N, C-alpha and C positions, 0 to 999 in steps of 0.2 A: 805481766813482769812489772816486779816496784819500782818506778819512779822518786828518789828521793834526793830534794836539792837542799842542803844549808846553804845561808846566806851570809856575809861577814860582810860587813859596815863597819864605821869609824864610832856609833851609834850601839847603844847596848841593843842587842837582838836577842833575847831568849823569851819566847813566849809558851804562857801555860796554855792549856784548853783544857777539853771535859771528856769526860770519862769515855770508855772506850764502846760503843754502842755496838750490838749484838747483829744488826747485818751490814759491818764493815769488816774489811776484807784483813783476815790475820795479820799480825806486826805490830812495831812499836807505837804509841798511844799516848796521846801528851795525859797530863795529868788530871785529877778527877779533881770540882768541884760542885758543892753542895746546890749552889744553885739558890740556898737560903740564906745567903747574908753577903755583904757584901764582901767581892772576892778581888776587882779589878781585871774581873774578865767577861768577855763576852762572846756568847758561843750562839750561832745561828746558824741551818741546818740547810743544806744546798744538795741538790737533788740529785746532780752529777758532776763530774769532774770540768774544767773549764774546756772548752774543745783547742781555745787559744787563750796564750796568756803575752800576747804582741800585741799594743793598741794601734799598732799599724794597721792591722787587718781583724783583728776580732771582732766578732757578728752576736755570738753566744750569747745570752743569757748572761751564765753567770762566768762569762769572761770578760764581759760587760761585770759586774758585780766587780770584779777584782781588781780590772781597771781603774774604776772609780772612784777605788778604796787607796791607792795606791800611785795615780798618775791624777794631771787635774786638768780642764780643757781652759780657751781662753775663757769661755763661758757657753753657760747652759741656757737651753730655751725649757720652761716651766708648761705644766698642761694646761693653761693658759694662753697659749704663745707666746707670756713674757720673758724677756730675753733678762737670765741675769750673770752680769760678769763675775768671773773665779779668776784666774793671771789678768784678766783686763782689767784696765782703770780704765779706759773708752775706748766704743767702736763705734768709729766714725764716716761712713756710705759718702764718699764725694758725690756732687750736684748733676757731675753729668753717670752716675749709675757702670763707670768704670775702675773704679777703685774702693777700698776699703783699708782705713788708719787704724791700725789696732798700735794704742800705746800701755805698755804692762804697768802694774803696781812696781813701786821704789820697794826694792829691799830685799825681794824674791831670788829662793833659797830652793837648790835639789837638798832628799833626804842626806846625802853627805856632807851639806854644809856648802857646799862648790855655789858660785853665783847661777840663777837662772837670766839668760837672756834675751833677746829678740835672734840670736844666732842659732838660738835652741830653735825656736817655732821655726826662723825658715827649713833649718835641716828636719824637723819634723814634718810641717809641708810638703815640701820637694821629694821624701821620699815616700808617702803616702799618696802623692797623687802620680807612682809609677804605677802601671795600671797591672804590670807581673806581681806585683807587692799583694792586691787579692780584693782591697776594698778602695778604690780610685773614684768610682765614678760621680759624688759627687763633688767632686773637686775639677770637675772638666763642664765647659758650657759649650756644646758643638762635640768637635772632637779636637777642640783643643785646651790644653788643663790653665786653672789658675796658677799664678806665680807668685812668690810670695820676694820681696825685697829687705834686710834691714837696711835702717837710714841710720840707727843709731843705736846704742844700746838697749834703749827701752822699748824702740819703734819700730811696730812693724806693718809694711805698706803691701798688700794682695792685690793685685791688676789683676781683671778680667781681660780675655779675651773681646768679648763684646757682652752690652749690656744685657743682663740676668735676673731678675726676680728672684728666683729659686736658689743663684750661688750668694743674691745678697743675705740671702735667709742664712742658710749653710754653711756661709764660706769662715762665720770664725768659733762656731758654737760645735761643741761634740765633738771634735779631734783633740785625744788626750797628747801633750805634749809632752815629748824624750829628749834626755839629754843627749847633744854633741859630744861631750868631752865622753863619756862612758862609752857608745854605738856608736860614736863616729868611721871607726875602722871597719864597721858589719856592712858586709858588700852582697847579702840577700835578705830582704824584709819582707820574704813572702815564709818566713817562718814562724812555726807556731810561741816560741817561747825564744824572748833574748836571754843573752847571759852577761850579765847577772839580773838577775829580775828586779834588784832591792828599792833601787834608783829610780823615785818619782818626786812627786811635790804632794802626792794627796795626803790627807791627815794620818793615813798609816803605812809603814812598809814593813813589806814581805818577809818573812823572816823564814820560811820553812815551808816546804811543799811535800807532802805523804800521798804519792797519788792514790788514786780510790779510799781515801782516809781523810785529811784533814789540811788544809790550810791557816798558818797563823801569821797572824801580823803585832807589829807593836808601834806604839804610837810615834807616829813623825813630831822630834822636835825643831826641826825645822820646817814648821808647817806653818804658813802665810796666815791659817784662822788661827779661829779660837780651837787650842787647844782639844784633844778629843777627851772629854769625861772618865771614858776607862779607855788603862790605858792597854789592856793587852783584849787584841779580839780573832778569834776561831770557825774559820767556813769546815765546819762538820758536814763532811758527806755521807749522805745518807740515804739510798733509793726509794727504797719504801714505804711507801704514804703511813702504814699502819703501824710502821715500826719509828715513824718520825712521831705521828701523835704521841704513843707512847712515851715517847722520849722528853715532849712538852710536858707531857702530866705530871714523870715524875721529877721534871727542872734540869734534867739533864743538857738540857736544850731551852737557851731563853726564846729565841724568836726559829718561827719557820712559818712557811706556808701550810694552810689548813683546806680540804676539799668541804662542800655544803655539808653534805651529809655529818662532818664531826663537828661542827661550831655547836650544838647542843651539850658535846660531852666534854669538850676542852671548856664553856665556859664555865660547866659546872665541874671543872675543877679549878676555879677558879683563873683562867687565866684571860688573859685579855685579847677581842676578837676586834682586828679592822678590814672591813670590806672595802676595798677600793679600786679606783678604776682605770685603765692605764694606756685606755684607745687601742683596745687589741683587737684581730681580729682573727678566730679560731676559723679553720676550713677545712673542707675538703680539695685536695686538689688532681689535678690527672697531670699527667705526663704526657703532651701531647708526641711527642715523639713516638710513643707506640701504639693512643688512639686517636690517631689524626685524622680521625674523620669528624666535621664540627657537630653534625646529626645525632652521632652516637655520642660524644660528650654532653650534649644537649638530653638526649635518653636517658644518658641514666641522671641526669638533674631532673628530669620533669617525675623520675619513679620515688623521689624522697621528700619526707617531710621535715620540713626545716624544725619545726614547732615540738615536733615528737623528739626529737632527735636532741635540743638545746635544754629541752623538760628535765629530761632524762638523766642526761649529762652533768647540768648546774642545778638540779632541781625548782627550782624555784624561777619566774623571771624577776623578783629581788633581786640574785645575782646575776643575770643577762640582761642585753639585750640584742632583739635579732639584727644581723648583719646582712645587706643584699646587695654590695659591690664591694669594691676592690677598698675602698677607704671607712672607716668604722662611723659610725651612723652622727657620732660624737663631732665629729671633721666638720667646720666651716662649709669644705667644698664636698659635700656628702648631700647624692641625691638620691633620691627612691623611683627615680622615672626611667627607670630600667628592668630586663624583661629578671623576676623575682621567682622564677622556675617554684610556681605554687606546685605544691603535688598535684601529677597527671597524667596516670599508666595511659590512661588514653591517648596519649599526645606522647608520650615515651614509646608506646608498641606502634605508632603510627611514624615517628623519626626513622628506628633501628629498619621498620620495614624499608622506609627510604634509601636506608642507607644495604637493604639487603644484606643485611645481618640477624644470623639467626643464634641463638644459645651462646649470648657474649658469654663471656670469664674475662676474669682481673683480677691481681696479685691488689693490696691495699695495705700499705705500710704504717706504723704506728708505733709511737714509744708505749714500751709496753707495761711500762712499769708506771704510766698516767692515769690516774681511775678513768677521768675524764673522756680520753682519747681511746680508752679502751670501750667504756659505753658506749663512745660515740661508735665507734667501727664495728659493734655488735649490733648495734642498730640498722644503722649504715647497710650491713649484711645480709637483714632482714626481710626490709626494707626492699632493698633492691631482688633478693630471693623471689620476692609476691610479684615481681613485676616481669619476674621468667630472667633476671640477669642476675650470674655463678659470681661471687665473690671469694677469693681464698683470701686469708688474713696473717700479716706479717708481725705480732709484735718484737720490736728487736730496740736496740739501746735508742736516744734520740738524736747522736750526733750519727748514727750511721742512717737512720732514714737520710738525711739529705747529704750524706756522702754517696749514699748507695742511688737515690733520684737523678744526682747530677748526671749520670752515664746516659741520662737522656735514652735516647734507642736500645741502648745496652743496659740500663738498668735491668734487675730483674723484677721489679716493679711498676705496675701500671700508673697506681695512684699511692697519693698518701693525705692523711692530717697532719694538720701542723699548726701554727697561730705565726704572726707580727705586728710588731710596734715598731713604727715605722716615722710618728711625730707627727709635728703640722703641716710641712709644707706637701704639697701631693708629688712633688717633683720628687722628693728621696721614693716616693714607691715606684720611677722609674728603675730602680735597680733590682724588683722583683718581677715587672712583667716589659722592660724595655730590650730587643733582638742580643741574645747575649751577654745580657747585662749580669752584673757575680752573683745575682743570687737570684737571678730567673730558673727556678727549680722546679718549672712547670715545664719548659724548652719551648716556651711559649715566643711567634715570634707572625708582626702582622707589619706590614709599614704602615699602614693605617695609623694602626696604635704609636709607632714610632713618631708619627708624624705631630701626632696632636700632644704628645709629651716635646716636642721639639716647640710647640707653637704657646705652648701653657711656661716656659720654662724661662724663654724670654718675651713674654704679655706682663706689663706696669698697669696696666687700669684692671683693679679687682674685677668686677663686673665679667669684665671679657674674659678675665683668667675664669671666671670661675664656668663661666658656660664651655670655654674649653672640657676643661676634666670632667664636667657632663658628659660630654659628647664621649671620653674618652670610657668614662665608666664603662656607660652602653655598651661600647662596642665592646670590651673585654668580658660584659656580661654575656652575646652574643657571642661569642668565640668560644664561651664554655670550658675555661682552662678550669677557673677555681671556682667554685663554690661558697661562696662564704656564710656561715655561718652564725655568728656573736661576737658580741664585744662583750665579754664576759668578765665580770670584777676579780681579782684575786683577793687571796682573804687572808690576812698575817695573824696569825695566834702570836703573843708575847705574854713570857711571865713578869705579875706583876711586879716584880722587882726590879722591873727593866721602865725605867722612865724615858721622858726624853722625847716620844715617839713624833708629837705635833712637830716638835725643834728640829728632829730631824728628817723631819717631809717625805709623805710616803710618796714616792713617784713613780712613773712604768720600767721597767727593765731591769732597776738598782735597789727597789727596795726602799730602800733611803739616799736621800741624798747624801744626804752626811753622817754616816755609821758615827761619827766622833762628837757627836751630839746628842746621842743615847747618854744614860746616866742609870749610876744605881740607887734605888731607895731604901 
């Protein structure tokens, strides 16, 4: 079904984009650009439709990318842990650790010209803290929500129910503020799109969305930061990596992700290539609601060779680092003092015998259009076959993998490939591994793990906190619901006519921290 949304706002809202690519669905296409000269347009290829365009519950890469273009957070955390203010002028934790006061920058406006105030911040956080809306976990301390109070037009005080090191880190970062005057009458924020989509405070406004084909944006004339250097932006949806490569080579697309095996060819075509780290964990996940015996799960892991899988998927250790726990190896809390499950087929066979299981077989789901995941899946299938375990592969759409796996025992899949980027603070990983958490795709539950998350969240001493999270990583490794593979680099290819990449800053998830700082050369 084709979904097309045109958005009308008081500012000029016509956006040109680029060419119709062969891999795109049939239908209206934006106007063409040659990519050979300054056009005032930038086209970036993304792999799929966003699964959500609602800042309250968005969690997928492309939904977050769009959110970061259209909306703004109070502050954001850089890759090194530095907090950079956006809408906030200052963020001050109280000495007792029970509140945080945020002062907004003066003169902030929404893209429709209305003032952005503390009431908008309170409205956003109040709705984000509603668990039914889908992404509230990090705004809770234990079972109590953090609350927000506007004390004047520019000041918000966040009240914590109890002291929490994790909350102090998370409270004012990476929540994108939405306008109360536009969405104040919305009664259900669990939806995947807000209507209208166009009113934000980011560098661009969304002007048109043609599902399966493109999203177009125009510079926000009320943006609080530096005006976007390129006034028109298009995210072109191209699911096939080879089609994307061709579009990069011909100049039909200005920027997109590439795979390691494409680097030489793309550089030969004159493109600039930027490998960068995201603090990502690529993994094989097991559905604990179906593969219920930890010994069986451990047996699967002992049959695998992490090194061989990573070398096949990412070609060279120039582009990955082995991961052994739920945290990426670059994380300050990461430890290697865990069961790494180095390949040992004898240990695998012994565990299956202890579990009384023979002729083990299961279904593994993965993103069929992702070359790295396809390689990983194929090699996992072969390695497990050599250990007497049969794996049926299901290559499907990325969003469908997680939609189906969340059904737990009712899912048709026993295992799945994925990857996550959760940031610096280890409490954020509770979204994946705490019992009943919103992104616990593994159907994993262990009271000991939950207790360790509780202890780590409130511990203020850095060394004591690190020890707690070391124990937590060891516990999850022992329970064998996730086989971490690698922290693999992202590789961005960029048309040489586009400059300002260093200023726009390559960051996890969003690709560019600010698309508006890219330039035409």
